[in-house]
VOVOTI-623973 format. One line per 10 residues: their letters; for each residue x, y, z of N, C-alpha, C, CB. Coordinates in Angstrom, 1 decimal. Each point is the difference from the previous one (the first is absolute). Glycine has a CB too. Layout:
a = X/Y/Z/X/Y/Z/X/Y/Z/X/Y/Z  ...
***
This chain:
xxxxxxxxxx = -19.4/-1.3/-32.0/0.4/-0.3/1.3/1.1/0.8/0.4/-0.9/-2.1/-0.2  0.9/2.8/1.2/1.2/0.8/0.6/1.3/-1.0/0.1/-1.7/1.7/1.5  2.7/-0.9/-1.8/1.1/-1.1/0.8/0.5/0.5/1.2/0.9/-0.8/-2.0  -0.7/-0.3/2.6/0.2/0.0/1.4/1.4/0.4/0.2/-1.6/-1.8/0.5  2.0/2.5/0.5/1.3/0.2/0.7/0.9/-1.1/0.1/-1.0/1.7/1.1  2.2/-1.6/-1.4/0.9/-1.2/0.1/0.9/0.3/1.4/0.2/-0.4/-2.9  -0.6/1.4/3.5/0.5/0.7/1.4/-0.4/-0.9/1.2/-0.3/2.5/-1.0  0.8/-3.3/1.9/-0.2/-0.7/1.0/0.2/1.1/1.2/0.7/-2.3/-1.3  0.6/3.1/1.3/0.4/0.6/1.2/0.2/1.5/-0.6/1.1/-2.4/1.3  -1.6/3.3/-0.8/0.8/1.5/-0.1/0.7/0.4/1.1/-1.5/0.7/-1.4
xxxxxxxxxx = 2.6/-0.3/1.1/1.3/0.1/1.1/0.1/1.8/-0.3/1.7/-3.0/-0.2  -1.8/3.7/1.3/0.2/1.4/-0.2/1.2/0.3/1.4/-2.9/0.7/-1.2  4.1/-0.4/0.2/1.2/0.4/1.0/0.9/0.9/-0.6/0.0/-2.1/1.0  0.3/3.2/-0.5/0.8/1.0/-0.3/1.5/-0.5/-0.2/-1.6/1.5/1.2  2.3/-2.2/-0.4/1.2/-0.2/0.2/0.4/-0.9/-1.0/-0.2/0.7/2.2  1.0/-0.4/-3.2/0.7/-1.1/-0.9/0.7/-1.2/0.5/0.3/1.9/-1.3  0.3/-1.6/2.4/0.6/-1.0/0.6/-0.7/-1.1/0.9/1.7/1.7/-0.3  -2.9/-1.2/0.7/-0.8/-0.9/0.9/-0.9/-0.8/-1.2/-0.2/1.7/2.6  -0.3/-1.0/-3.5/-0.8/-0.4/-1.1/0.8/-1.2/-0.6/-1.2/2.3/-0.5  2.7/-2.1/0.1/0.7/-1.0/-0.4/0.1/-1.5/0.8/0.9/2.1/-1.0
xxxxxxxxxx = -0.7/-1.7/2.1/0.3/-0.9/1.3/-1.6/-0.9/-0.1/2.0/2.0/1.8  -3.1/-1.2/-1.8/-1.1/-0.8/0.0/-0.6/-0.8/-1.4/-0.4/1.7/1.8  1.0/-1.2/-2.9/-0.2/-0.5/-1.2/0.9/-1.3/-0.1/-0.6/2.2/-0.9  1.9/-1.9/1.4/0.6/-1.6/-0.2/-0.4/-1.1/1.1/2.0/1.2/-1.0  -2.6/-0.8/2.1/-0.6/-0.8/0.9/-1.2/-0.5/-0.7/1.0/1.1/2.0  -1.8/-0.2/-2.7/-1.3/-0.7/-0.6/0.6/-1.1/-1.1/-1.7/2.4/0.3  2.7/-1.8/-1.2/0.5/-0.9/-0.9/0.6/-1.4/0.4/0.2/2.0/-1.0  0.6/-1.8/2.1/0.3/-1.4/0.5/-0.9/-0.7/0.5/1.7/0.6/0.4  -2.9/-0.3/0.0/-1.2/-0.8/0.6/-1.0/0.1/-1.6/0.2/0.9/3.3  0.1/-0.6/-4.4/-0.7/-0.2/-0.9/-1.5/0.8/0.0/1.4/-2.0/0.0
xxxxxxxxxx = -1.2/3.0/0.6/-1.4/0.9/0.1/0.2/1.4/-0.6/-0.7/-1.1/2.3  1.7/1.1/-3.2/0.4/1.4/-0.7/-0.8/0.0/-1.2/2.4/0.3/0.8  -3.0/-1.4/-1.5/-0.5/0.0/-1.5/-1.2/1.0/0.0/0.7/-2.6/-0.5  -1.3/2.9/1.5/-1.4/0.7/-0.1/0.1/1.2/0.9/-1.4/-2.2/-0.5  2.4/2.9/0.7/0.2/0.9/0.8/0.4/1.6/-0.7/0.7/-2.3/1.7  -1.3/3.4/-1.2/0.0/1.1/-0.6/0.9/0.9/0.9/-2.3/-0.4/-1.3  3.3/1.2/1.2/0.5/0.7/1.1/-0.2/1.5/-0.6/2.0/-2.1/1.1  -2.5/3.0/-0.1/-0.3/1.3/-0.2/0.7/0.7/0.9/-2.0/-0.4/-0.7  2.7/1.5/0.7/1.0/0.8/0.6/-0.5/1.1/1.0/1.3/-0.3/-2.0  -2.7/0.3/2.0/-0.5/0.9/1.1/-1.5/0.0/0.2/1.9/1.4/-0.4
xxxxxxxxxx = -2.7/-1.0/1.4/-1.3/-0.2/0.2/-0.8/0.7/-1.3/0.5/-0.1/2.7  -0.1/0.9/-3.2/-1.0/0.7/-0.9/0.1/-1.0/-1.3/0.3/2.6/0.9  1.0/-3.1/-1.3/-0.2/-1.0/-1.0/-0.9/-1.3/0.4/2.4/0.9/-0.8  -2.3/-1.3/2.0/-1.0/-1.2/0.6/-1.2/0.4/0.0/1.4/-1.0/1.3  -2.0/2.1/-1.2/-1.3/0.6/-0.2/-0.5/0.1/-1.4/0.5/1.1/2.0  0.6/-0.9/-2.7/-0.3/0.2/-1.5/-0.3/-1.3/-0.4/1.5/1.8/-0.6  -0.6/-2.8/0.8/-0.1/-1.6/-0.3/-1.5/-0.4/0.4/2.9/-0.7/0.6  -3.4/0.9/0.7/-0.9/-0.7/0.5/-1.5/0.5/-0.5/1.6/-0.4/1.9  -1.5/1.9/-2.2/-1.2/0.7/-0.6/0.0/0.4/-1.4/-0.1/0.9/2.1  1.4/-1.8/-3.1/-0.3/0.1/-1.2/0.2/1.7/-0.3/-1.6/-2.4/0.1
xxxxxxxxxx = 2.4/2.8/0.3/0.2/1.5/-0.4/1.5/0.3/-0.5/-1.9/0.8/1.8  1.8/0.5/-2.5/1.5/0.6/-0.4/0.8/-1.2/-0.7/0.1/1.7/2.2  0.8/-2.0/-2.3/0.8/-0.9/-0.8/-0.6/-1.8/0.0/2.1/2.0/0.6  -3.1/-2.0/0.3/-0.4/-1.4/0.2/-1.6/0.0/-0.5/1.9/-0.5/2.1  -2.2/1.8/-2.8/-1.4/0.0/-0.5/-0.3/-1.4/-0.7/0.2/2.7/-0.4  0.6/-3.2/-0.3/-0.1/-0.7/-1.3/0.2/-1.5/0.8/1.1/2.1/-2.2  -0.8/-2.4/3.1/0.5/-1.1/0.4/-1.1/-1.1/0.1/1.8/1.4/1.1  -1.3/-2.5/-1.3/-1.2/-1.1/0.1/-0.8/0.1/1.1/1.2/-1.5/-1.1  -2.4/1.0/1.0/-1.1/0.1/1.1/0.6/-1.2/1.2/-2.3/0.7/-1.8  1.7/-0.3/3.1/0.2/-1.1/0.8/1.1/0.5/1.3/-0.7/-1.8/-2.2
xxxxxxxxxx = 0.7/1.5/3.3/0.7/0.4/1.1/0.8/-1.1/0.4/-1.6/1.5/0.6  2.7/-0.8/0.1/1.1/-1.0/0.5/-0.6/-0.8/1.3/2.1/1.7/-0.9  -1.7/-3.0/1.2/-0.5/-0.6/0.9/0.8/0.5/1.6/-0.6/-2.0/-2.1  1.6/2.5/1.9/0.8/0.5/1.2/0.6/1.3/-0.4/0.6/-2.4/0.8  -0.8/3.7/0.2/0.8/0.8/-0.2/1.2/0.2/1.2/-1.9/0.8/-1.4  3.1/-0.6/1.0/1.2/0.3/1.0/0.1/1.4/-0.1/1.4/-2.2/-0.3  -1.5/2.9/1.5/0.6/1.3/0.2/0.8/0.3/1.0/-1.8/0.6/-0.9  2.7/0.4/0.2/1.1/0.6/1.1/-0.8/1.0/0.8/2.1/-0.1/-1.6  -1.9/0.6/2.6/-0.5/1.0/0.7/0.3/1.6/-0.5/0.1/-1.8/2.0  1.4/1.9/-1.9/0.4/1.4/-0.4/0.4/0.3/-1.3/0.6/0.3/2.1
xxxxxxxxxx = -1.5/-0.1/-3.0/0.4/0.3/-1.3/-0.5/1.6/-0.5/-0.1/-2.9/-0.5  0.8/3.3/-0.4/-0.2/1.5/-0.5/-1.5/0.1/-0.7/2.7/0.4/-0.4  -2.9/0.6/0.3/-1.3/0.3/-0.7/-1.5/-0.3/0.9/1.5/-0.7/-2.3  -1.6/-0.7/2.4/-1.1/-0.5/0.7/0.6/-1.2/1.0/-1.7/0.6/-2.1  1.7/-0.6/3.5/0.6/-0.7/0.7/-1.1/-1.4/0.0/1.6/2.1/1.4  -0.9/-3.2/-0.7/-0.6/-1.2/-0.1/-1.4/0.0/0.7/2.2/-0.9/-0.1  -2.4/1.9/1.3/-1.1/0.0/0.5/-1.2/0.5/-0.5/1.4/-0.1/1.2  -1.1/1.2/-1.8/-0.9/0.4/-1.1/-0.5/-0.8/-1.3/0.9/1.7/0.8  -0.1/-2.6/-1.1/-0.3/-0.9/-1.2/-0.7/-1.1/0.8/2.1/0.7/-1.8  -1.9/-1.2/2.9/-0.8/-1.1/0.8/-1.4/0.9/0.3/2.3/-1.4/1.2
xxxxxxxxxx = -2.4/2.4/-0.7/-1.3/0.7/0.4/-0.8/0.1/-1.8/1.3/1.9/2.8  -0.7/-1.6/-3.5/-0.8/-0.3/-1.5/-0.3/-1.2/-0.4/1.0/1.7/-0.7  -0.2/-2.7/0.9/-0.4/-1.2/-0.2/-1.1/-0.5/0.7/2.1/-0.3/-0.5  -1.9/0.5/2.0/-1.2/-0.8/0.7/-1.4/0.9/0.2/2.0/-1.3/1.3  -1.8/2.6/-2.2/-1.3/0.7/0.0/-0.8/-0.2/-1.2/1.0/1.6/1.4  -0.3/-2.3/-2.3/-0.6/-0.1/-1.5/-0.7/-1.3/0.0/1.9/1.3/-1.2  -3.2/-1.4/0.9/-0.8/-1.3/0.0/0.5/-0.9/-1.1/-2.0/1.2/0.9  2.8/-0.7/-2.0/0.5/-1.2/-0.8/1.4/-0.4/0.7/-1.2/0.9/-2.3  1.9/-0.4/2.9/1.2/-0.3/0.4/0.3/-0.6/1.5/0.3/1.8/-1.6  -1.3/-1.2/2.4/0.2/-0.4/1.6/0.0/-1.4/0.2/-1.3/2.0/0.8
xxxxxxxxxx = 1.3/-2.8/-1.6/0.2/-1.7/0.3/1.3/-0.5/-0.3/-2.3/-0.4/-0.6  3.1/1.3/0.0/1.3/-0.3/-0.4/0.9/-0.1/1.1/-0.4/1.1/-1.9  1.0/-2.2/2.6/1.0/0.0/1.0/1.1/0.9/-0.2/-0.7/-2.1/0.4  1.0/2.9/0.6/1.1/1.0/-0.1/0.9/-0.3/1.0/-1.3/1.7/-0.9  2.6/-1.7/0.8/1.3/-0.3/0.8/0.5/1.0/0.1/0.5/-1.9/-0.5  -0.2/2.5/1.7/1.4/1.2/0.0/1.4/-0.7/0.3/-1.7/2.0/1.1  2.2/-1.8/-2.2/1.6/-0.6/0.0/1.0/1.2/0.0/-0.7/-2.3/-1.4  0.9/2.7/3.1/0.6/1.1/-0.3/1.2/-0.1/1.2/-2.3/1.4/-1.1  3.2/-0.2/1.2/1.1/-0.1/1.0/-0.6/0.9/1.1/2.1/-0.4/-1.6  -3.1/0.8/1.8/-0.7/0.8/1.3/-0.5/-1.1/0.8/-0.9/2.1/-1.2
xxxxxxxxxx = 1.6/-2.2/2.5/-0.9/-0.7/1.1/-0.6/0.9/1.2/1.4/-1.9/-0.4  -1.6/3.3/-0.3/-0.6/1.0/1.1/-1.3/-0.7/0.4/0.9/2.4/-1.1  -1.4/-2.3/2.3/-1.2/-0.4/0.6/-1.2/0.7/-0.7/1.3/-0.3/2.4  -1.1/1.5/-2.7/-0.9/1.0/-0.5/-0.5/-0.6/-1.4/1.2/2.0/1.3  -0.2/-2.3/-2.1/0.0/-0.1/-1.4/-0.9/-1.6/0.0/2.7/1.7/-0.7  -2.2/-2.6/1.6/-0.6/-1.2/0.1/-1.5/0.2/0.1/2.1/-1.1/0.9  -2.3/1.8/0.3/-1.3/0.2/0.5/-1.0/0.6/-1.1/1.1/0.3/2.3  -0.7/0.7/-3.0/-0.6/0.8/-1.2/-0.3/-1.1/-0.9/1.3/2.3/0.2  -0.5/-3.0/-0.6/-0.2/-0.9/-1.3/-1.1/-1.1/0.3/2.7/0.3/-0.6  -2.6/-0.8/2.0/-0.9/-1.1/0.4/-1.4/0.6/0.0/1.8/-1.1/1.4
xxxxxxxxxx = -2.0/2.7/-0.9/-1.0/0.6/0.1/-0.6/0.4/-1.3/0.9/0.5/2.0  -0.1/-0.5/-3.1/-0.7/0.4/-1.3/-0.3/-1.5/-0.8/1.4/2.5/-0.3  -1.1/-3.5/1.0/-0.3/-1.4/-0.8/1.2/-0.9/-0.5/-2.0/1.2/-0.6  3.0/-0.9/0.9/1.3/-0.8/-0.7/-0.2/-1.4/0.6/1.8/2.1/-0.1  -1.4/-3.1/-0.8/-0.3/-1.2/0.4/1.3/-0.9/0.7/-1.8/0.2/-2.1  2.8/0.5/1.8/1.3/-0.5/0.7/1.0/1.2/0.1/-0.4/-2.4/-0.8  1.4/2.7/1.8/0.7/0.9/0.0/1.5/-0.6/0.2/-2.0/1.6/0.7  2.9/-1.7/-1.5/1.3/-0.6/0.0/1.2/0.8/0.2/-1.0/-1.5/-1.4  1.7/1.6/2.2/1.1/0.8/0.0/1.4/-0.7/-0.6/-1.1/1.0/2.1  1.7/-0.1/-3.3/1.0/-0.9/-0.9/1.1/-0.2/1.0/-0.5/1.0/-2.5
xxxxxxxxxx = 0.8/-2.2/2.5/1.6/-0.1/0.5/1.1/0.3/-0.9/-0.8/-1.6/1.4  2.0/1.9/-0.7/1.0/0.3/-0.8/0.7/-1.2/-0.8/0.1/1.8/1.6  -0.1/-2.8/-1.4/0.8/-0.9/-0.7/-0.8/-0.8/-0.9/1.6/0.0/1.8  -0.8/0.0/-3.0/-0.7/-0.8/-1.2/-0.6/-1.4/0.3/1.7/1.1/-1.5  -0.8/-1.9/2.6/-0.8/-1.2/-0.3/-1.1/-0.1/1.1/2.0/-1.2/-1.1  -1.9/2.1/2.2/-1.3/0.1/0.7/-1.1/0.6/-0.6/1.2/0.0/1.8  -1.0/1.0/-2.8/-1.0/0.7/-0.7/-0.7/-1.1/-1.1/1.3/2.5/0.4  -0.3/-3.5/-0.9/-0.7/-1.0/-0.9/-0.8/-0.8/0.6/1.7/0.1/-1.4  -1.2/-0.5/2.6/-1.0/-0.9/0.9/-1.4/0.6/0.1/1.9/-0.9/1.4  -1.7/2.2/-1.0/-1.6/0.6/0.3/-0.7/0.2/-1.2/0.7/1.3/2.0
xxxxxxxxxx = -0.3/-1.1/-3.3/-0.3/0.0/-1.4/-0.6/-1.2/-0.1/1.7/1.5/-0.7  -0.9/-2.6/0.9/-0.7/-1.2/-0.5/-1.4/-0.3/0.9/2.4/-1.0/-0.7  -2.2/1.4/2.1/-1.0/-0.3/0.8/-1.5/1.0/-0.6/2.0/-0.7/2.3  -1.5/1.8/-2.6/-0.9/0.9/-0.4/-0.7/-0.3/-1.3/1.3/1.3/1.2  -0.6/-1.9/-2.1/-0.6/-0.3/-1.4/-0.4/-1.1/0.4/1.2/1.0/-1.6  -1.0/-2.0/2.2/-0.6/-1.4/0.3/-1.4/0.2/0.5/2.3/-1.0/0.6  -2.3/1.9/0.5/-1.2/0.2/0.5/-1.0/0.7/-0.8/1.3/0.0/1.9  -1.0/1.1/-2.5/-0.8/0.9/-0.8/-0.5/-0.3/-1.2/1.0/1.3/1.0  -0.1/-2.1/-1.4/0.0/-0.5/-1.6/-0.6/-1.3/-0.3/2.1/1.1/-0.2  -1.9/-1.7/1.3/-0.4/-1.7/-0.2/-0.9/-0.4/1.3/2.5/-0.7/-1.4
xxxxxx = -2.2/1.0/2.7/-0.8/-0.4/1.1/-1.3/0.4/0.0/1.8/-0.2/1.1  -1.9/1.8/-1.1/-1.1/0.7/0.4/-1.0/0.1/-1.1/1.4/1.1/1.5  -2.6/-1.1/-1.3/-1.2/0.0/-1.2/-0.5/1.5/0.2/-0.8/-2.8/-0.1  0.7/3.4/-1.1/-0.5/1.5/-0.2/-1.4/-0.1/-0.5/2.3/1.0/-0.5  -2.8/0.2/0.6/-1.4/-0.1/-0.2/0.3/0.9/-1.4/-1.4/-0.2/2.8  0.7/-0.2/-4.1/0.1/0.5/-1.2/-1.2/0.4/-0.2/1.6/-1.2/-0.7
***
């Protein structure tokens, strides 16, 4: 029997400061124990498609993907498009967690099939509240199709 992945959340974020704030918020809400952080869109795709450094990772897909929009190598919209066009990955909920509030970015993300688009607030307390709601909804309340 294949080993199933222990990762519930795949988090793609290139900013170490934003990633640390997100990880602290998830730890505060006890949601960080099954989260993997990748630093760009290429790493996210490698993880999802079991390629490159993740070729031998345990089988299984995350229950949730959090994507920053503007990342090096492959941006969040390209990652989203690849996820939603894959028969194996398309049912994974994807949440854009980004600083971009540009109308074109929001519209394109929804056109590509994003499940939610959240603009990151600046303060940690506000951000922590959003992460709590996000984690509770996607990891506890929402039912996914496996």
